[in-house]
N, C-alpha and C positions, 0 to 999 in steps of 0.2 A: 705928298704921296711918297716921294723918294725917302723922306725921314722914317715912316713907317715900315718901308722894306727894309731900310738899314738896321733899325730898332729889331726887327723880328730877326733878321741875321744873326744880331749881337746875341740874342736870347737863345735862340737856336745853337749857336755854338757854344755859351756858357753851359747851356743842358749838356751839349755834347761832351764838356769836359768833364761834368759831374758825374755822368752815368757811371762810367768805369770805377768811380771811386765807391759808388753806392750799390750798384747791379750785383757785385760777385756776393756778398753777403746775404742779400736778400736770395738771389738764385740758389746760392748753395744750401740755404736752409730749406726753402721750398723744394729744391730736389731731395734733399734729406726725409723731409716729410713724405714726399711721394714714394720714394723707395720704403719707407717703413709702412706706409699703407698698403703698397702693392705685396708686401711679404707677410702682412698679417691679416690680408682680406679674407681668409678662409676660416678666421677663428672669430665669426660673427657671436657663436654661441659656444657655451663651456665645453660641449660634448666634442666638438671639433680640436678644441684645445688640449683637451685631456689626451685624446688620441696621439698628440705629440708631445705627451710629457710633462705637461701643464697640470698641477693638481691646486685644487682649494687650499687657500693659506689662511689660517685664523690665528688670532693673537693670542698671547698667553691667558686670556679669559675665555677663550672659544668663540670670540665674536668674529665673524665673517664679513660683516659689512661695516667698513669704517668710516665714520663720521664725525664732524667736531661741531657741536653746538655754536651756531652764529656763522659759521663758515661754511656749511654743504657737508658734501661727502666727498670720498674717493670713488666708493663702491666696493665690489668683492674682486677679491685678488686671486689669480690664480699663477701660481709660479713655477718655473722649471727651474728646479735645483742645479741641473747638469748646466746651465746656462751662467751660474753665478761662478765665474771662472776668471775674476781678474780682468776681463776683455769687455769693451762696449763696442757693440756692433748694431748698427741702426737696424739690420734685419733680423736682429736676434735679440728682441727685448726679453728680459730676465721676467717680467710679469706682465700679465693681460689683465686689464681692470674693466669689471663689467658694471652696468648700472639697471638698475630695476624699470621696466618699462611701465606705461600704466596698467598692463595686465599681469603684471606680476613676472614676467619673462626677464631673463638675463639678457643683456645686449651689450658688445663690445663699444667700449667708451673711450678708453685711453690705453696707453702702454706705458710699462715702468721699466726704466732702465737702472741697474742697480751694481754696485760692487761694493765688495767690503774694503773698508777704509785700509786695513793692512795688508790687502792685496794690491790696492792701488798704489799705496806708499812703497811697494817692495819696488817698482819701476819708476815712480815719479814721487821723490821726494817732498816736492813743495807743491802746492796748488791743488786744484780740485778738479775733475774730470768734467768735460763740457760735451754738449752735442747738441745740434740744431741752434748752436751759437748761444747757448745757455749753459750755466755752470751749475753743476748738481748740488743739492741740498745736502747737507751733512745731518745723520740720525745718530746721536751718540748711542754708545752700549746701555743697558739698562732700558730698553724701549719696549714698546708694549709686545714686539713680537719675539722678544727675548733673543734678539741677534747681536752680535758684536756689533762696533759702529760701522755705520755705512754710509756710502754716497748714493742718490736715487734722485731720478728726474722723471717727472710724469709729463706725457705728452699726450694731451687729448685730441688726438688725430681723427677719431670716430665719432666724436660728439662734442659741441660746441660748449666751449668755458667762458663764461662772460669776465670771469676774473683773469683770464688770459690762458691760452693755450698751453703754456709750461707751468702752471700753477697747480700745488698739490691738491687743493680744496676745489670742488665745483658746486657753485651755490644752486645750480639746476640738479643736482645728484641728491637724493635721499634715500635713506635707509629704513626699511620696515622694521618696526621694534621686535626684538628678539631673534635678530638674525645677525 
């Protein structure tokens, strides 16, 4: 009995030593997700986003719902150009990403954080931005939106993404044809 108690004490002690090294990153990311959700909870539908300066974003071919065969989709982006300012702020995503529901309505699914590469490099000569403990993706110039090179990160904080919370494409999101 004494050996079981001693073993339990050793295990508790080891866990106590490990928690300080693992908890902050998890707690920090969870805290950022909570702040992002709290800041965007009023944007569940595009009308509310439009009242705050977000506008429908289409690619150079006029396509609003962004999908990739075999990967799923991102959905429909509403972007606020005034937020594309070289800063990354968890409470102020540059774009809100909506998915189509079963009845055809748009519902907030993800947030997209975006910074132009030249703006980021002006203050950070190397590396990529990161948020939620994840590095941003680089989209080169000549992209489907006609934008200069930019860094971006999708955060699926309003709709589950089985591919991962911070992946670009969500296999559960689909775009109706012609949109």
